[in-house]
Every structure is written in structure tokens, then in C-alpha cells.
N, C-alpha and C positions, 0 to 999 in steps of 0.2 A: 812577223805576223802582226797585223793590225785588225782591230775590230771596233765597230761603232754601231750603236742602236739608232735607227732612223725613224721608227714609228712605233706607237703603242696602241693597244686596243683592248677594251674589256678588262682593264686592270693590269694584268701582268703579261699578257700576250704581246710579243714584240717582234718586229722585223728589223734586221740589221744587215751589215755587210762585213764579210770576213775576207781579208786580203792575205794571200800567201805568195811568197816570192816566186815560186815555180809555176803557179797557175796563170793562164793567159789573161784572166780578168777577175774582178771581184766576185766572190760567191755570196749570193744573197741567202740570208737565213730567215726563218727556219729552213734547214736543208737536210738532205739525206746523205749519210756517210755510207758509201757503197761497200758491201761486204766482199771480201776477197779470200782466196786461198793462196798463200805465199805471194801476195801483192797484186794478183790479177783476178778479175771477176771469175766466178766459178765456171762459167760456160762461154763467155764472150771472148773471142780471140783478139789480140791487140789490133789487128787491121780493121776490126769492126767497132772498136771503142769510139772512133770518131763519128759514128753514126748516131751516137747518143747526144742529147742536148748539151751544149757547152755554154758556160763553164760549170753548170749544175752537176754534171757527171764527173767532174775532175777531182773529187775528194774521195779517197779510198781509205778504208780501214785495213790495217795490216796487223796481224797477231805476231808479236815478236817471238812467240813460242814456236812458230813454224821455221825459224832460222837457228834453232838450237843445235840441229844436226846438219850435216852436210858441209857447206863452206864455212871456214872459220871466220870469226869477226875480223881478223887481220886481213884476210883475203877480200871480204866484202868491202872493207874500208879502202883497200888499194884499188878496187874496181871503181869506187866513187860513191858507194852507198846505194840505197834503193833505187833512186832515179836512174842511175847508170846501169845497174844490174838488170832492171826490168825494161830498160829502153823507153821510159816514160818521163822525159824531163819536164813536161808541161803539166804533170799531175801533182796533186798534193797528197801526202801520206800521213796518216795518223796512226801511231803505234799504241796499241792497247794490249796489255798482257792478259788477254782473255780470248779463248777459242770457243765461241758459242756453238760450233758444230759438234765438237767433241764434248764429252761429259765434263761438268764443272769440277773444280777441285774438291776433294773430300773435305768435309767440314770438321773433321776431328784431328787435324794435324796439330801437334803440340810443339813442333820445332819453332823456336822463336827467333832463329837466325836467318830464315828465308821463307819463301813461299813455295808450297807444294802444288804443282800443276800437272794436269793430265795433258801430255803432248802427243803428237802423232807417233812419237817413238817411245812412248811409255811415260810413267810418272817421273818427274824430275823436280829436284829441290833447286830453286833459283834464289841465290843470295843477291842482295841489292847491288853489290860491287860487280857481279857477273852480269846482272841485268843492265846496269848503266854502261858497261863495256860494250854490250851488244847494241844498245841504243846509239852509242857514239859511232859505231861502225855503220849502222843502217842510215843514219843522218835523216830521220824523218822530219817533216815540217812541224809536227806536233807529237809529243809523246806524253804518256800518263805514268804516274808512279804506281808501284806495286800496291795491290789491294787484297784483302782477305774477305772475299764475298761469301755470304752465308744465306741459305734459304730461310723462309719465314718461320719454319717449324723448329728451329734450334732454340735452346734455352736462353734465358736472359743473360746468364753468365757467359755462354759461348758468344753471344752477340756483342757483349761488352769487350770481350777479348779480341774479337775481330776488328773493332774500332781502334783499340789500343795498338794492335799490330800495324794497322793501316797508317796510323799517325806516326808511329816509329819509322816505318819504311819510307813515309813521305819525307821525314827529316833526313834520313840517310841518303835518299836519292838526290835531294837538293844539295846536300853537303858535298856529294861527289862531283857535282857541277860538270856534266858532260857537254860536248859540243853537238848535241843531237837535236837542237831546235827548242822552241818554246815548250815549257812543261806545264801540264795540267795536273792539279792535285786531285787525288782519289778521295771520294766521299762514299762511305758505306753506313750501315746501321740497321740492316734488316727491316723488320716490321716495327721497330721501336722509334717513335717520334723523338723521344729524349736522346737516344744514341745518335740518330741522324743529325739532330741539332748540334750535339757535342762535336761530331766529326766535321760538320760544316763550319763551326766556329773556329776550330783548330786550323782548317784549311784556309779560312779567310784571313788569318793572322800571318800567313806565309806570303812571301813574294813569289806569286805564281802568275802565269799568263792566262790561265783559265781553270776550269774545273771539270772533272769527269765524275758523274754521278752513277755509281755502280750498284749492283745488288738488286736490280729490278727484274721482273719477269721470272722470279724464283718462288712463286707461290702466293704473292699478295693478290687480293681481289681488286676489281675495278673500283669498288666503293671505298676501300681503305687507302688506295694509292694517292688521291689528291692531297690528303693530309700529310703523307710522307714526303711528297714532292715539295709542297709549300713550306714544310719545316726546313728544308734545305735552301730553296731559292729565296726565302725571306731574309736569309742571313748573308748570302753572297753579294759581292759588289756588282752593281748593275752594269758597269762598264767592261766587265770581263765575260767572255763566252762560256756557255754551259753545254757540255756534251753528255749524252746519256746512252746507255745500252740496255737492251731488254724490252723496249717498247717498239712494236712493229706494226700491229693492226692499225688501220686508219683511226679508229676510235681512241686507241692508246696514244697515237701521235697527237691527236687533238687535245687529249688530257695533258700531255707534256707541254704543248705550246701554251695552253691556258695557264700553266704554272711558271712559264718564263724560260723554257728550254730552247736552245738555239740549234743544236745539231743532234741528229738521231742515228745511232748505229744499230742496225737490225739485220737479221738473217731471214726476215719475212719473205723477201722476194726469192731467195734461194729455195726455201721450203715450198713456196708456191710452184716454182718452176720444176722442182723434182717431182711434185705431185701431178704435173701435167695441167696446171691451172693457168688461166690467163685473166688478168684484170680487165674489167669492162665497165666499171661504174663511171658516171660523169665526174670529172675531177672536181666540180663545184658542188657535189652532193648526190645522194641516191634519190632518184625520183620515186615518189610513192605510187605513181600510176604507171610505172615501167612494166612492160610485158614480161611474162614469165619465160625463162629459158631453161632447157633441160640441163641439169647439172649446175645450176646457177643459184647463188644466194644474193643476187643483185649487186655484188661487187666483183664476182669472178665467175668464169665458166670452166667446166671440166672438159678439156678437149680430147680426152680419151673416150668420151661418150659416143655411142654408135650414131646418134643423130647427126653428128658432124662429119660423117664419113663421106657424104656427097655435097657438103656445104661449100660452095665456091666463093663465098664472101670473105672479106678480111675479118680479123678478130674484132676490130672496132671500125665502123664506117668513118671515113674522114680522118683516121689516125695517120699521122705523118711519120711513124716509125718505119725503119727499114723492113721489118717483118710484114706489117700491114700493107705496105706499098708494093711488095713483091710476092707475097705468098697468101694462101687461103687456109681456112680452117680445115678443109679436107686434106690438104697436104701435111699439115702439122699433125692431124689425127693419124694419118698413115705413118709418119715418122715415129710417133709415139708407139704405135702398135707393132712396129718392126724393131723397136728398141734402138733407133738411130739417134746418136747424140746430137745431131743437128737440130732435133726437136727442142732440146733444152737451150741450145744457142739462140734459136729464133724466139723462144718463149721468154728467155731472160732479157733479150733486147726489148721486146714489147713491154714486159712488166716494168723494167727500169724506166723506160720512156714514159709510161703511163703514170707511174708513181711520182716521178719528177714533176709531171703536170699537176698532180694533186698538191704537192708542196708549193707549186707556183700559185695555185688557187688559194691556199692558206695564206700566203704572203700578201696577195692582193686583198683578201678580206681584212687582214690586219691594217694594211695601208689605208683602206677606205673606212676603217673604224667599225666594221661589221663582223668582227671575228665571232662573237658570241652567237649571233644570228646564224652565221655559216655553220658553226659547230652544232647548234641545236637542230638545224634542218637536216644535217647529215646523220646525226644520231637517231633522230625521230624516224627518218626514212629507213634506216637499218632495222630499228626495232619493229617497225610496221611489217616489214617483209619477214623477219624472223618469226613474229607472232602468226602471220598468215600461213607460213610453211608448217609451223607446229600444229595449227588448227587443221590444216589439210591432212597432215599425217595421222591425226586422231580420227578422221572420218572413215 
């Protein structure tokens, strides 16, 4: 793995290039880490993966928890790891021991010898040696160390304990030295700036390829998040990539980019698709004079709405995704109403294509030195429409 920062804008926002041995080309950052279930996107079959923009769509998040049952680590290793098991030799895999679809680990686990996770097969205690053995068999391009993530409402004592455990597991995972690819050190700390700084300082002292910033999206507000992010990124080395989980909305992505985050892992697109929503906002920002759409908040539309039953237009005019070039809103509305899974397939293709376009616009704004103006325009446009909808609802 190689990483280099190529441009800066508005202080800490940065555009870079991440190179992984298996990917066909360099992946520009800030970038989206696509959420998967057992290594494949939730609804897109392998034969349609290549309809997504390349190489932006070649970076997948894999939860190592999904491989605790079924094939043994030895069998996966003999097959050749994730790339051979899934038949995707040209994709990059990032293993993070977090399943953001299932509920998060209970925050009251007192066992100090391993991490307690809720897995698809029930609660499991994962010891560092078992985790590293699994990573060695999966052979991902990047993997992160174990972390004890806690929500914002836990006590100060519990938060401090989570940081102590995360640092201890960090050292244990590094000492076991697997052949699973570059390792990213985990950084937690809940809603405490002091604890996040302490965890970041400890991670920065270790010989790591990058950093995974966890514990976000667990109750913190939009207003308190910048201080927590900056407390971490101010300490970390600039030449190493930063990965974060828990930020998915466009406004949250822009918050992370402003703090210097490079890669974003989120289930935002999965939840949109499950709800029958399609992204429609212009990738360079929400226009304040945009016309109203039924079931729309000016970033997405609800294709379950009756108004789309006879709408023969694509989801977004001039969109180059497979879905918009071949199908209409009316067809997807029909598929949703008859509970046909093809609806989710077509929606996830469009939403992924569209969100990758948003990240591309963010990178262009950074390269041109206009990131803060881009961010301000986007946020103001969203606030304008939210206020307008609230006022209309009260009339």
C-alpha cells in the first residue's frame, strides 16, 4: 500500500492517492469505502459490479465478523484469501471488526482478554490471537486492530476503560505480526476530547500504515463532532491515511473531509436502498431554487410514492449509471410495490454511482482550493430546503 497527499484546501481538507496492489489503478481520496455483506455489496451481483465507476468503486469494507462461522480460517487460507474466495482479484478489501448493520457490542463487557461482538451467529468473544489468525487467512489489503467502541452516553470511567482496552489490543495485534496486509491502528474515545487525544497519541507512536477512527455515529451531535475529529487528526502524521466509520450523510462526509479524513466507511447507501430511496441531488451541491418533488428532501426521492407509478423518466436525467440508462422510475416503483429484489439491485447501482460522483466533486473542490465554498453552498442549500419543508408542514 502507498499513500500520498496531492492537494490541500481550507486548512485540513486534503486530496490524495491510495495505491493498492490488487486494484487496477490508484484510488483518489477522499473516497467511499463500499459497505458489503461477506465481501460483496448488499444487492449488486458480481456481474454488475463492473458497471460502477472504476477504480472509485473497487474499495470494499469487509467485516471479519462475517467469517467467524462457516469455512474455517485454514480453508479460506488454502483457497487464497478473500480475493480468490469472492472471485474479485482486482478489488481492494479493508477488514474492520465492526458490523454496522447488526447492533453494536454491548458497552458493559468486562472481559479484558478479548472483544465481545454481536455477530450474525450470536454474541462471540474474539481474542486478539483468534482475530489475527482470521485476518491472516483472509489476506485483506488493509486491516484494522480490535477496538472497544462505546456510545456517547457512557460514563467517563467506561470511556477511559474502552481506550485502555483498545490500546492494549493494538499492541497485541501488532505483536502477532500477521501476513494480512497493512495494519491501521484503531482510535476511540467516545465524546471525550481528552480520551480521543490520548488514544491518537498512543496510535501515533506505533509503526502503523494508517489509522481507523471509530466510535462515531453513536450519539454525538453535529455540533460537537468537529472538536472530536480535530482532536484526533491534529495529532496523526499527515503522510498516513485516515479511515473513519459512522459518517454517512453528505453533510457528515463534508465534516470529515474538513477535518482531514481520507476514506469513509458507511452504510448510508444500504439504508437508502432498503427504504426505496434514490439519490438525486447535483453532486456539486443542492440548488436552492430546485423544484419540489414528491417524497423528496432535495437530496433523494422516495420511489415508493404513487406519483412515480407512471413516470417514464430515469431517476436522474443525463445520469450515466446502468439503472438510469436502462430503466425508469415507473419500473422501479413497480418492482418495489411487488417486493421484487431487483428493485434494490437497480437502486443500489444508481445510489453508489451517484455518491461516487459526489466524492469526485469534493475532490475537485479541494484541488481547486474551493472546498470551504463548496461545503458552505451544499450545507446552506440543504438548510434552506429543510426550513422550507418545516414551514410548509406548519401551515
